[in-house]
All heavy atoms as an XYZ file, in Angstrom:
867
protein
N      28.831     -7.523     -4.779
C      30.053     -7.260     -5.506
C      29.696     -6.889     -6.947
O      28.837     -7.498     -7.553
C      30.933     -8.518     -5.469
C      32.235     -8.354     -6.193
S      33.248     -9.859     -6.213
C      33.282    -10.347     -4.512
N      30.355     -5.909     -7.461
C      30.037     -5.419     -8.800
C      30.701     -6.257     -9.896
O      31.627     -7.030     -9.636
C      30.485     -3.965     -8.938
O      31.898     -3.902     -9.043
N      30.229     -6.068    -11.108
C      30.793     -6.747    -12.271
C      32.285     -6.435    -12.400
O      33.105     -7.334    -12.593
C      30.040     -6.320    -13.540
C      30.609     -6.774    -14.875
C      30.667     -8.295    -14.971
C      29.779     -6.195    -16.014
N      32.646     -5.179    -12.263
C      34.053     -4.786    -12.403
C      34.893     -5.427    -11.296
O      36.006     -5.903    -11.557
C      34.199     -3.248    -12.412
C      35.659     -2.838    -12.426
C      33.469     -2.647    -13.607
N      34.365     -5.473    -10.085
C      35.104     -6.118     -8.988
C      35.330     -7.595     -9.265
O      36.407     -8.128     -9.009
C      34.358     -5.938     -7.668
C      34.395     -4.519     -7.146
C      33.454     -4.302     -5.966
O      32.439     -5.026     -5.853
O      33.736     -3.403     -5.163
N      34.310     -8.264     -9.817
C      34.460     -9.687    -10.161
C      35.529     -9.883    -11.235
O      36.327    -10.807    -11.175
C      33.119    -10.255    -10.629
C      32.113    -10.411     -9.529
C      30.810    -11.031    -10.057
N      29.799    -10.953     -9.039
C      28.821    -10.058     -9.008
N      28.679     -9.188     -9.969
N      27.954    -10.049     -8.025
N      35.517     -9.004    -12.213
C      36.512     -9.099    -13.290
C      37.909     -8.845    -12.738
O      38.873     -9.519    -13.120
C      36.165     -8.144    -14.448
C      34.870     -8.605    -15.128
C      37.308     -8.076    -15.453
C      34.301     -7.621    -16.133
N      38.045     -7.899    -11.823
C      39.356     -7.627    -11.201
C      39.870     -8.867    -10.477
O      41.059     -9.199    -10.559
C      39.254     -6.462    -10.221
C      39.162     -5.108    -10.876
C      39.052     -4.016     -9.808
C      38.868     -2.650    -10.406
N      38.718     -1.604     -9.367
N      38.981     -9.557     -9.760
C      39.378    -10.777     -9.047
C      39.849    -11.832    -10.042
O      40.885    -12.475     -9.847
C      38.209    -11.310     -8.195
C      37.963    -10.377     -7.007
C      38.480    -12.740     -7.718
C      36.682    -10.662     -6.248
N      39.091    -12.010    -11.122
C      39.484    -12.995    -12.139
C      40.811    -12.615    -12.784
O      41.647    -13.481    -13.049
C      38.386    -13.125    -13.192
C      37.151    -13.879    -12.736
C      36.006    -13.692    -13.726
C      37.462    -15.352    -12.557
N      41.002    -11.342    -13.041
C      42.273    -10.886    -13.619
C      43.436    -11.244    -12.697
O      44.464    -11.753    -13.150
C      42.244     -9.384    -13.855
S      41.277     -8.862    -15.286
N      43.257    -10.982    -11.413
C      44.312    -11.284    -10.445
C      44.606    -12.780    -10.418
O      45.766    -13.191    -10.423
C      43.900    -10.789     -9.061
C      44.983    -10.922     -8.030
C      44.579    -10.282     -6.715
C      45.719    -10.410     -5.718
N      45.405     -9.789     -4.437
N      43.540    -13.595    -10.420
C      43.704    -15.050    -10.403
C      44.392    -15.567    -11.660
O      45.041    -16.610    -11.634
C      42.344    -15.738    -10.257
C      41.715    -15.567     -8.895
C      40.303    -16.124     -8.815
O      39.776    -16.624     -9.841
O      39.714    -16.044     -7.730
N      44.225    -14.854    -12.783
C      44.786    -15.298    -14.060
C      45.983    -14.458    -14.492
O      46.382    -14.490    -15.658
C      43.695    -15.284    -15.141
C      42.668    -16.337    -14.934
N      41.573    -16.166    -14.107
C      42.570    -17.586    -15.436
C      40.848    -17.262    -14.115
N      41.425    -18.138    -14.909
N      46.534    -13.701    -13.551
C      47.737    -12.915    -13.800
C      47.614    -12.022    -15.040
O      48.474    -12.021    -15.920
C      48.954    -13.841    -13.920
C      50.251    -13.086    -13.735
O      50.290    -12.076    -13.025
N      51.305    -13.562    -14.372
N      46.508    -11.307    -15.102
C      46.305    -10.344    -16.184
C      45.688     -9.094    -15.586
O      45.629     -8.955    -14.369
C      45.440    -10.953    -17.320
O      45.494    -10.086    -18.451
C      44.010    -11.196    -16.900
N      45.254     -8.185    -16.422
C      44.663     -6.941    -15.937
C      43.537     -6.501    -16.868
O      43.448     -6.953    -18.011
C      45.729     -5.840    -15.872
O      46.157     -5.504    -17.172
N      42.718     -5.602    -16.370
C      41.640     -5.071    -17.196
C      42.188     -4.359    -18.430
O      41.691     -4.598    -19.531
C      40.686     -4.187    -16.357
C      39.841     -5.082    -15.440
C      39.797     -3.337    -17.259
C      38.872     -4.362    -14.531
N      43.227     -3.512    -18.310
C      43.771     -2.890    -19.528
C      44.251     -3.912    -20.567
O      44.061     -3.716    -21.770
C      44.919     -2.033    -19.007
C      44.522     -1.681    -17.604
C      43.835     -2.925    -17.102
N      44.828     -5.017    -20.105
C      45.263     -6.067    -21.051
C      44.058     -6.694    -21.754
O      44.102     -6.974    -22.948
C      46.068     -7.145    -20.329
C      47.458     -6.704    -19.931
C      48.185     -7.827    -19.219
C      49.529     -7.379    -18.695
N      50.213     -8.445    -17.935
N      42.987     -6.930    -20.988
C      41.773     -7.488    -21.598
C      41.184     -6.520    -22.612
O      40.759     -6.932    -23.692
C      40.724     -7.791    -20.529
C      40.989     -8.958    -19.601
C      39.843     -9.099    -18.602
C      41.185    -10.243    -20.360
N      41.136     -5.252    -22.244
C      40.582     -4.252    -23.159
C      41.351     -4.247    -24.475
O      40.749     -4.175    -25.550
C      40.624     -2.866    -22.509
C      39.640     -2.714    -21.382
C      39.781     -1.422    -20.609
O      40.871     -0.807    -20.637
O      38.801     -1.023    -19.966
N      42.649     -4.354    -24.387
C      43.461     -4.393    -25.606
C      43.193     -5.673    -26.393
O      43.023     -5.637    -27.609
C      44.944     -4.276    -25.244
C      45.836     -4.137    -26.438
C      47.262     -3.870    -26.029
C      48.110     -3.678    -27.278
N      49.484     -3.326    -26.961
N      43.147     -6.804    -25.685
C      42.901     -8.106    -26.328
C      41.577     -8.119    -27.085
O      41.467     -8.675    -28.169
C      42.894     -9.208    -25.256
C      42.352    -10.521    -25.727
C      43.368    -11.629    -25.714
O      44.493    -11.445    -25.244
O      43.013    -12.700    -26.208
N      40.545     -7.514    -26.496
C      39.212     -7.534    -27.097
C      38.922     -6.303    -27.954
O      37.817     -6.151    -28.455
C      38.142     -7.628    -26.009
C      38.249     -8.863    -25.155
C      38.113     -8.777    -23.782
C      38.494    -10.114    -25.702
C      38.204     -9.903    -22.977
C      38.591    -11.242    -24.914
C      38.442    -11.138    -23.546
N      39.899     -5.432    -28.103
C      39.730     -4.189    -28.867
C      38.617     -3.306    -28.296
O      37.874     -2.669    -29.030
C      39.462     -4.488    -30.349
O      40.525     -5.213    -30.909
N      38.522     -3.300    -26.964
C      37.616     -2.379    -26.290
C      38.367     -1.062    -26.098
O      39.589     -1.035    -26.084
C      37.208     -2.896    -24.911
C      36.418     -4.192    -24.906
C      36.211     -4.869    -23.721
C      35.869     -4.733    -26.060
C      35.487     -6.047    -23.676
C      35.135     -5.906    -26.030
C      34.952     -6.576    -24.834
N      37.667      0.025    -25.924
C      38.313      1.301    -25.664
C      39.039      1.295    -24.329
O      38.676      0.568    -23.405
N      40.083      2.127    -24.225
C      40.826      2.243    -22.971
C      39.898      2.718    -21.856
O      39.210      3.717    -21.992
C      41.984      3.229    -23.110
C      43.101      2.685    -23.977
O      43.217      1.474    -24.143
N      43.911      3.565    -24.518
N      39.864      1.972    -20.767
C      39.044      2.338    -19.622
C      37.585      1.955    -19.741
O      36.808      2.191    -18.806
N      37.187      1.360    -20.847
C      35.771      1.031    -21.059
C      35.234      0.077    -20.000
O      34.135      0.265    -19.480
C      35.564      0.438    -22.449
N      36.010     -0.941    -19.661
C      35.529     -1.949    -18.720
C      35.373     -1.390    -17.308
O      34.524     -1.847    -16.551
C      36.450     -3.175    -18.722
C      36.344     -3.975    -20.016
S      37.525     -5.342    -20.126
C      36.888     -6.449    -18.901
N      36.178     -0.410    -16.960
C      36.062      0.192    -15.629
C      34.724      0.912    -15.451
O      34.290      1.149    -14.333
C      37.211      1.171    -15.366
C      38.533      0.479    -15.117
C      39.543      0.510    -16.064
C      38.768     -0.206    -13.924
C      40.767     -0.120    -15.831
C      39.976     -0.841    -13.687
C      40.969     -0.794    -14.645
O      42.164     -1.418    -14.408
N      34.065      1.252    -16.535
C      32.778      1.949    -16.480
C      31.577      1.011    -16.542
O      30.439      1.466    -16.555
C      32.685      2.966    -17.630
C      33.665      4.088    -17.453
O      33.809      4.624    -16.364
N      34.348      4.441    -18.523
N      31.809     -0.291    -16.600
C      30.718     -1.234    -16.788
C      29.722     -1.264    -15.627
O      28.606     -1.731    -15.799
C      31.259     -2.631    -17.044
C      31.733     -2.816    -18.455
C      31.835     -1.872    -19.430
C      32.175     -4.034    -19.047
N      32.306     -2.426    -20.591
C      32.530     -3.756    -20.379
C      32.315     -5.329    -18.579
C      33.000     -4.735    -21.242
C      32.789     -6.297    -19.441
C      33.127     -6.003    -20.755
N      30.093     -0.801    -14.473
C      29.126     -0.761    -13.377
C      28.139      0.388    -13.549
O      27.047      0.363    -13.004
C      29.840     -0.636    -12.028
C      30.578     -1.913    -11.667
O      30.176     -2.993    -12.121
O      31.566     -1.820    -10.911
N      28.532      1.399    -14.330
C      27.672      2.558    -14.574
C      27.021      2.451    -15.947
O      25.813      2.575    -16.096
C      28.482      3.870    -14.470
C      27.605      5.062    -14.794
C      29.109      4.009    -13.097
N      27.837      2.231    -16.960
C      27.362      2.083    -18.346
C      27.396      0.598    -18.700
O      28.447      0.065    -19.034
C      28.262      2.861    -19.317
C      28.312      4.326    -18.977
O      27.300      4.927    -18.663
N      29.502      4.901    -18.999
N      26.263     -0.045    -18.587
C      26.183     -1.491    -18.787
C      26.693     -1.905    -20.164
O      26.316     -1.318    -21.175
C      24.742     -1.982    -18.610
C      24.230     -1.839    -17.216
C      24.959     -2.774    -16.302
N      24.506     -2.604    -14.922
C      25.080     -3.217    -13.920
N      26.089     -4.007    -14.103
N      24.645     -3.026    -12.701
N      27.532     -2.951    -20.192
C      28.064     -3.438    -21.469
C      27.032     -4.279    -22.209
O      26.037     -4.703    -21.629
C      29.242     -4.307    -21.032
C      28.823     -4.825    -19.699
C      28.059     -3.695    -19.051
N      27.310     -4.540    -23.476
C      26.455     -5.442    -24.239
C      26.708     -6.875    -23.781
O      27.758     -7.190    -23.210
C      26.735     -5.346    -25.749
O      28.076     -5.789    -25.985
C      26.534     -3.926    -26.271
N      25.752     -7.728    -24.045
C      25.894     -9.141    -23.697
C      27.099     -9.741    -24.412
O      27.836    -10.552    -23.840
C      24.600     -9.921    -24.046
C      24.790    -11.411    -23.837
C      23.439     -9.407    -23.221
N      27.326     -9.348    -25.661
C      28.459     -9.867    -26.422
C      29.785     -9.573    -25.730
O      30.675    -10.422    -25.688
C      28.490     -9.277    -27.832
C      27.330     -9.738    -28.697
O      26.686    -10.745    -28.341
O      27.070     -9.093    -29.721
N      29.907     -8.385    -25.180
C      31.152     -8.015    -24.489
C      31.336     -8.816    -23.201
O      32.430     -9.290    -22.913
C      31.196     -6.521    -24.211
C      31.451     -5.727    -25.477
C      31.583     -4.248    -25.207
N      32.044     -3.591    -26.417
C      32.962     -2.649    -26.432
N      33.487     -2.204    -25.323
N      33.338     -2.108    -27.578
N      30.268     -8.970    -22.442
C      30.362     -9.756    -21.216
C      30.663    -11.212    -21.557
O      31.453    -11.872    -20.876
C      29.067     -9.638    -20.378
C      29.132    -10.531    -19.149
C      28.830     -8.196    -19.963
N      30.081    -11.719    -22.638
C      30.342    -13.096    -23.062
C      31.808    -13.296    -23.421
O      32.396    -14.328    -23.105
C      29.451    -13.468    -24.255
C      29.571    -14.928    -24.674
C      29.020    -15.870    -23.624
O      27.843    -15.801    -23.295
N      29.849    -16.742    -23.091
N      32.424    -12.316    -24.064
C      33.849    -12.423    -24.395
C      34.685    -12.576    -23.126
O      35.606    -13.389    -23.075
C      34.319    -11.180    -25.165
C      33.936    -11.173    -26.609
C      34.506     -9.955    -27.318
C      34.078     -9.945    -28.768
N      34.664     -8.833    -29.519
N      34.367    -11.796    -22.118
C      35.107    -11.868    -20.860
C      34.851    -13.211    -20.181
O      35.784    -13.868    -19.698
C      34.733    -10.694    -19.922
C      35.390    -10.850    -18.561
C      35.121     -9.358    -20.560
N      33.598    -13.648    -20.160
C      33.261    -14.940    -19.553
C      34.002    -16.077    -20.259
O      34.569    -16.952    -19.598
C      31.756    -15.164    -19.610
N      34.006    -16.060    -21.578
C      34.709    -17.099    -22.335
C      36.207    -17.072    -22.043
O      36.836    -18.118    -21.896
C      34.471    -16.931    -23.836
C      33.048    -17.265    -24.255
O      32.317    -17.902    -23.469
O      32.661    -16.868    -25.375
N      36.770    -15.882    -21.962
C      38.205    -15.740    -21.689
C      38.577    -16.416    -20.372
O      39.570    -17.117    -20.273
C      38.586    -14.258    -21.662
C      40.048    -14.016    -21.399
C      40.960    -13.969    -22.445
C      40.524    -13.832    -20.104
C      42.304    -13.748    -22.207
C      41.861    -13.611    -19.857
C      42.756    -13.572    -20.910
O      44.089    -13.364    -20.671
N      37.745    -16.203    -19.339
C      38.035    -16.753    -18.021
C      37.396    -18.122    -17.797
O      37.532    -18.710    -16.722
C      37.559    -15.793    -16.931
C      38.395    -14.549    -16.832
C      37.824    -13.302    -17.043
C      39.738    -14.606    -16.520
C      38.582    -12.142    -16.941
C      40.508    -13.458    -16.419
C      39.926    -12.224    -16.632
N      36.669    -18.617    -18.796
C      35.990    -19.911    -18.713
C      35.011    -19.947    -17.537
O      35.006    -20.867    -16.725
C      36.986    -21.065    -18.611
C      36.341    -22.413    -18.909
O      35.340    -22.450    -19.662
O      36.814    -23.428    -18.372
N      34.203    -18.893    -17.447
C      33.134    -18.814    -16.454
C      31.835    -18.507    -17.188
O      31.846    -18.168    -18.367
C      33.404    -17.727    -15.378
C      34.658    -18.055    -14.590
C      33.495    -16.332    -15.990
N      30.735    -18.603    -16.505
C      29.451    -18.282    -17.122
C      29.182    -16.784    -17.029
O      29.687    -16.109    -16.136
C      28.304    -19.032    -16.429
O      28.204    -18.587    -15.071
C      28.516    -20.542    -16.474
N      28.384    -16.289    -17.946
C      27.953    -14.888    -17.886
C      27.196    -14.658    -16.583
O      27.392    -13.649    -15.901
C      27.078    -14.521    -19.108
C      26.422    -13.168    -18.923
C      27.912    -14.538    -20.382
N      26.361    -15.602    -16.221
C      25.594    -15.481    -14.986
C      26.504    -15.325    -13.778
O      26.230    -14.524    -12.885
C      24.679    -16.691    -14.826
C      23.677    -16.516    -13.712
O      22.952    -15.499    -13.732
O      23.623    -17.379    -12.823
N      27.597    -16.079    -13.738
C      28.506    -15.966    -12.593
C      29.178    -14.599    -12.545
O      29.451    -14.081    -11.470
C      29.549    -17.084    -12.603
O      30.473    -16.902    -13.647
N      29.423    -14.009    -13.701
C      29.995    -12.662    -13.712
C      28.997    -11.627    -13.197
O      29.368    -10.675    -12.526
C      30.419    -12.257    -15.132
C      31.717    -12.813    -15.652
C      31.939    -12.379    -17.097
C      32.887    -12.390    -14.788
N      27.741    -11.839    -13.517
C      26.734    -10.846    -13.177
C      26.120    -11.039    -11.792
O      25.646    -10.080    -11.201
C      25.615    -10.869    -14.228
C      26.054    -10.531    -15.650
C      24.888    -10.713    -16.604
C      26.607     -9.121    -15.726
N      26.122    -12.259    -11.268
C      25.360    -12.509    -10.037
C      26.123    -13.151     -8.897
O      25.894    -12.818     -7.761
C      24.158    -13.389    -10.360
C      23.160    -12.679    -11.222
C      21.838    -13.418    -11.231
N      20.860    -12.684    -12.014
C      20.570    -12.936    -13.266
N      21.160    -13.921    -13.889
N      19.683    -12.213    -13.913
N      26.963    -14.119     -9.142
C      27.602    -14.860     -8.061
C      28.616    -14.000     -7.325
O      29.304    -13.190     -7.936
C      28.319    -16.102     -8.601
C      27.350    -17.153     -9.115
O      26.150    -17.062     -8.840
O      27.830    -18.061     -9.788
N      28.762    -14.210     -6.017
C      29.768    -13.465     -5.266
C      31.180    -13.722     -5.791
O      31.970    -12.825     -5.903
C      29.639    -13.985     -3.838
C      28.329    -14.664     -3.768
C      27.962    -15.075     -5.159
N      31.473    -14.969     -6.125
C      32.772    -15.316     -6.689
C      32.505    -16.170     -7.915
O      31.878    -17.223     -7.803
C      33.643    -16.100     -5.698
C      33.893    -15.248     -4.449
C      34.944    -16.538     -6.345
C      34.590    -15.966     -3.348
N      32.936    -15.735     -9.098
C      32.682    -16.527    -10.301
C      33.245    -17.936    -10.186
O      34.365    -18.118     -9.750
C      33.410    -15.753    -11.397
C      33.516    -14.377    -10.865
C      33.641    -14.516     -9.379
N      32.415    -18.878    -10.579
C      32.812    -20.272    -10.521
C      33.331    -20.715    -11.873
O      32.713    -20.473    -12.890
C      31.625    -21.143    -10.121
N      34.462    -21.373    -11.859
C      35.027    -21.882    -13.095
C      34.226    -23.095    -13.539
O      33.903    -23.959    -12.742
C      36.496    -22.297    -12.887
O      37.217    -21.163    -12.431
C      37.112    -22.812    -14.162
N      33.916    -23.099    -14.819
C      33.212    -24.258    -15.367
C      34.211    -25.381    -15.551
O      35.296    -25.189    -16.065
C      32.606    -23.921    -16.722
C      31.495    -22.951    -16.674
C      30.887    -22.775    -18.043
N      31.875    -22.392    -19.025
C      31.722    -21.417    -19.899
N      30.621    -20.742    -19.944
N      32.655    -21.130    -20.771
N      33.818    -26.565    -15.134
C      34.655    -27.727    -15.351
C      33.760    -28.858    -15.807
O      32.751    -29.143    -15.165
C      35.405    -28.108    -14.083
C      36.489    -29.113    -14.322
C      37.445    -29.227    -13.154
O      37.250    -28.538    -12.150
O      38.372    -30.028    -13.260
N      34.107    -29.451    -16.926
C      33.289    -30.516    -17.490
C      34.004    -31.837    -17.255
O      35.195    -31.966    -17.503
C      33.081    -30.292    -19.014
C      32.306    -31.441    -19.618
C      32.389    -28.970    -19.246
N      33.252    -32.797    -16.748
C      33.804    -34.120    -16.518
C      33.081    -35.116    -17.403
O      31.872    -35.247    -17.333
C      33.611    -34.544    -15.055
C      34.399    -33.732    -14.087
C      33.781    -32.758    -13.327
C      35.755    -33.933    -13.933
C      34.503    -32.010    -12.421
C      36.484    -33.185    -13.038
C      35.857    -32.223    -12.279
N      33.848    -35.818    -18.219
C      33.263    -36.937    -18.936
C      33.742    -38.212    -18.222
O      34.548    -38.158    -17.300
C      33.644    -36.921    -20.416
C      35.148    -36.975    -20.646
O      35.893    -37.393    -19.733
O      35.582    -36.601    -21.743
N      33.222    -39.330    -18.635
C      33.525    -40.591    -17.964
C      35.029    -40.868    -17.929
O      35.584    -41.215    -16.885
C      32.786    -41.741    -18.654
C      32.976    -43.081    -17.968
C      32.200    -44.177    -18.665
C      33.080    -44.799    -19.699
N      32.527    -45.969    -20.356
N      35.705    -40.685    -19.055
C      37.135    -40.989    -19.125
C      37.967    -40.096    -18.207
O      38.877    -40.571    -17.534
C      37.635    -40.871    -20.572
C      37.049    -41.948    -21.469
O      36.699    -43.031    -20.941
O      36.926    -41.710    -22.678
N      37.641    -38.782    -18.188
C      38.430    -37.895    -17.336
C      38.168    -38.171    -15.855
O      39.085    -38.092    -15.032
C      38.166    -36.420    -17.663
O      36.851    -36.051    -17.342
N      36.931    -38.541    -15.519
C      36.638    -38.904    -14.132
C      37.394    -40.165    -13.726
O      37.989    -40.226    -12.645
C      35.136    -39.117    -13.948
C      34.322    -37.903    -13.556
C      32.834    -38.244    -13.545
C      34.735    -37.347    -12.231
N      37.364    -41.169    -14.590
C      38.082    -42.413    -14.280
C      39.578    -42.161    -14.126
O      40.215    -42.702    -13.219
C      37.821    -43.462    -15.364
C      36.425    -44.087    -15.366
C      36.230    -44.954    -16.602
C      36.194    -44.883    -14.096
N      40.131    -41.331    -14.992
C      41.560    -40.994    -14.903
C      41.860    -40.312    -13.569
O      42.816    -40.671    -12.876
C      41.970    -40.099    -16.067
C      43.441    -39.729    -16.059
C      43.885    -38.904    -17.269
N      42.899    -38.007    -17.832
C      42.553    -36.808    -17.327
N      43.099    -36.375    -16.222
N      41.661    -36.054    -17.929
N      41.022    -39.361    -13.185
C      41.237    -38.651    -11.917
C      41.121    -39.599    -10.722
O      41.872    -39.490     -9.765
C      40.250    -37.506    -11.769
C      40.613    -36.326    -12.614
C      39.591    -35.229    -12.433
N      39.988    -34.073    -13.202
C      39.912    -32.836    -12.764
N      39.452    -32.590    -11.566
N      40.288    -31.834    -13.519
N      40.182    -40.527    -10.791
C      40.021    -41.489     -9.699
C      41.261    -42.359     -9.596
O      41.798    -42.581     -8.503
C      38.742    -42.332     -9.896
C      37.504    -41.465     -9.656
C      38.742    -43.552     -8.972
C      36.198    -42.105    -10.102
N      41.740    -42.869    -10.733
C      42.944    -43.711    -10.729
C      44.142    -42.948    -10.180
O      44.932    -43.482     -9.404
C      43.236    -44.207    -12.139
C      42.299    -45.283    -12.605
C      42.700    -45.848    -13.965
N      41.640    -46.663    -14.493
C      40.858    -46.296    -15.516
N      41.049    -45.163    -16.141
N      39.895    -47.093    -15.925
N      44.285    -41.675    -10.595
C      45.414    -40.857    -10.153
C      45.334    -40.513     -8.669
O      46.355    -40.252     -8.037
C      45.484    -39.568    -10.972
C      45.892    -39.783    -12.408
C      45.749    -38.531    -13.262
O      45.221    -37.510    -12.778
O      46.160    -38.588    -14.439
N      44.140    -40.521     -8.113
C      43.963    -40.130     -6.707
C      44.488    -41.177     -5.735
O      44.825    -40.858     -4.603
C      42.485    -39.869     -6.418
O      41.772    -41.096     -6.360
N      44.526    -42.436     -6.172
C      44.975    -43.497     -5.287
C      43.921    -43.936     -4.280
O      44.221    -44.699     -3.362
N      42.692    -43.452     -4.431
C      41.618    -43.839     -3.517
C      41.152    -45.254     -3.808
O      41.195    -45.710     -4.951
C      40.425    -42.884     -3.659
C      40.640    -41.434     -3.256
C      39.422    -40.599     -3.638
C      40.914    -41.316     -1.767
N      40.683    -45.925     -2.765
C      40.098    -47.251     -2.949
C      38.696    -47.099     -3.525
O      38.108    -46.012     -3.493
C      40.017    -47.988     -1.610
O      39.026    -47.366     -0.785
N      38.148    -48.200     -4.025
C      36.801    -48.177     -4.576
C      35.815    -47.715     -3.507
O      34.928    -46.907     -3.756
C      36.404    -49.568     -5.132
C      34.934    -49.599     -5.524
C      37.279    -49.926     -6.323
N      35.963    -48.207     -2.300
C      35.084    -47.819     -1.205
C      35.152    -46.328     -0.904
O      34.133    -45.675     -0.663
N      36.363    -45.766     -0.923
C      36.528    -44.337     -0.680
C      35.870    -43.513     -1.783
O      35.245    -42.491     -1.523
C      38.010    -43.984     -0.577
C      38.672    -44.516      0.674
C      40.177    -44.355      0.629
O      40.824    -44.676     -0.371
N      40.750    -43.866      1.719
N      36.001    -43.964     -3.021
C      35.384    -43.260     -4.152
C      33.867    -43.289     -4.012
O      33.203    -42.255     -4.161
C      35.822    -43.879     -5.503
C      34.999    -43.315     -6.648
C      37.308    -43.651     -5.728
N      33.316    -44.444     -3.699
C      31.862    -44.567     -3.553
C      31.363    -43.688     -2.413
O      30.367    -42.970     -2.546
C      31.451    -46.047     -3.355
C      31.695    -46.815     -4.661
C      29.990    -46.160     -2.912
C      31.562    -48.313     -4.532
N      32.064    -43.693     -1.283
C      31.673    -42.856     -0.146
C      31.707    -41.381     -0.525
O      30.780    -40.622     -0.216
C      32.613    -43.113      1.049
O      32.526    -44.492      1.415
C      32.249    -42.247      2.235
N      32.755    -40.962     -1.228
C      32.886    -39.569     -1.659
C      31.774    -39.194     -2.622
O      31.149    -38.143     -2.495
C      34.263    -39.328     -2.311
O      35.274    -39.659     -1.361
C      34.421    -37.892     -2.760
N      31.502    -40.060     -3.602
C      30.435    -39.786     -4.568
C      29.073    -39.709     -3.885
O      28.248    -38.855     -4.223
C      30.419    -40.834     -5.677
C      31.591    -40.777     -6.657
C      31.550    -41.979     -7.602
C      31.595    -39.479     -7.436
N      28.828    -40.584     -2.915
C      27.562    -40.529     -2.176
C      27.422    -39.212     -1.423
O      26.351    -38.612     -1.390
C      27.455    -41.701     -1.192
C      27.112    -43.022     -1.866
O      26.654    -42.995     -3.036
O      27.315    -44.078     -1.229
N      28.509    -38.740     -0.812
C      28.467    -37.481     -0.081
C      28.219    -36.305     -1.030
O      27.424    -35.426     -0.747
C      29.768    -37.254      0.704
C      29.752    -35.985      1.528
C      28.636    -35.964      2.567
O      28.475    -36.911      3.328
N      27.858    -34.899      2.597
N      28.897    -36.321     -2.178
C      28.703    -35.258     -3.164
C      27.265    -35.253     -3.651
O      26.626    -34.201     -3.748
C      29.695    -35.410     -4.343
C      29.337    -34.485     -5.491
C      31.118    -35.155     -3.871
N      26.733    -36.432     -3.951
C      25.342    -36.533     -4.404
C      24.399    -35.979     -3.345
O      23.496    -35.195     -3.652
C      24.991    -37.992     -4.717
C      23.566    -38.175     -5.217
C      23.282    -39.612     -5.600
C      22.896    -40.383     -4.374
N      22.473    -41.763     -4.639
N      24.625    -36.324     -2.108
C      23.791    -35.830     -1.009
C      23.882    -34.307     -0.895
O      22.871    -33.620     -0.730
C      24.240    -36.482      0.298
O      23.528    -35.957      1.383
N      25.102    -33.755     -1.008
C      25.293    -32.304     -0.930
C      24.580    -31.584     -2.074
O      23.923    -30.566     -1.869
C      26.776    -31.947     -0.947
C      27.504    -32.388      0.319
O      26.831    -32.762      1.303
O      28.746    -32.361      0.297
N      24.709    -32.125     -3.274
C      24.073    -31.517     -4.440
C      22.557    -31.542     -4.288
O      21.876    -30.548     -4.537
C      24.510    -32.208     -5.755
C      23.643    -31.785     -6.923
C      25.971    -31.920     -6.030
N      22.019    -32.656     -3.872
C      20.582    -32.774     -3.682
C      20.075    -31.807     -2.615
O      19.035    -31.179     -2.782
C      20.180    -34.199     -3.339
C      20.315    -35.222     -4.465
C      20.043    -36.632     -3.947
C      19.359    -34.882     -5.603
N      20.819    -31.651     -1.541
C      20.362    -30.745     -0.477
C      20.428    -29.280     -0.937
O      19.608    -28.465     -0.521
C      21.170    -30.930      0.802
O      22.500    -30.507      0.624
N      21.366    -28.940     -1.808
C      21.477    -27.578     -2.325
C      20.388    -27.262     -3.335
O      20.026    -26.108     -3.515
C      22.837    -27.361     -2.991
C      23.980    -27.290     -2.015
C      25.328    -27.176     -2.698
O      25.367    -26.933     -3.924
O      26.340    -27.332     -2.026
N      19.877    -28.269     -4.020
C      18.911    -28.020     -5.082
C      17.465    -28.209     -4.637
O      16.555    -27.994     -5.419
C      19.188    -28.941     -6.300
O      19.158    -30.294     -5.886
C      20.511    -28.620     -6.929
N      17.254    -28.603     -3.395
C      15.894    -28.752     -2.900
C      15.197    -27.407     -2.844
O      15.790    -26.417     -2.434
C      15.896    -29.340     -1.488
C      15.802    -30.800     -1.478
C      15.577    -31.324     -0.075
N      16.331    -32.550      0.002
C      17.270    -32.822      0.884
N      17.543    -31.969      1.836
N      17.918    -33.946      0.850
N      13.957    -27.384     -3.248
C      13.171    -26.161     -3.177
C      12.988    -25.797     -1.718
O      12.544    -26.605     -0.912
C      11.796    -26.339     -3.873
C      10.958    -25.096     -3.698
C      11.977    -26.681     -5.337
N      13.400    -24.562     -1.384
C      13.276    -24.106     -0.005
C      14.328    -24.651      0.906
O      14.319    -24.411      2.093
N      15.314    -25.402      0.358
C      16.331    -26.023      1.203
C      17.530    -25.253      1.217
O      18.381    -24.916      1.734
């Protein structure tokens, strides 16, 4: 999937459009549509990544850009309390997530 295709998907998800982004960032009309042929500067790609709260790498490489989400202790505890899960359910879920993450990050795995 191309950079422009990824940006189109993000625009659709965020109820905006490439022309609106171009205006917001003071890019030339139609400039972003040419990014698959005429590579943009890193600064321009960073502006788009920041706007959508994704990484530059996800715009350039991932099939579907992943939204960055930061969890600190307080926000995690709040989410756990709001979920209504028991302590046992939370521990089981965290163990499964840890196992999944470890299996994804294994070399050759």
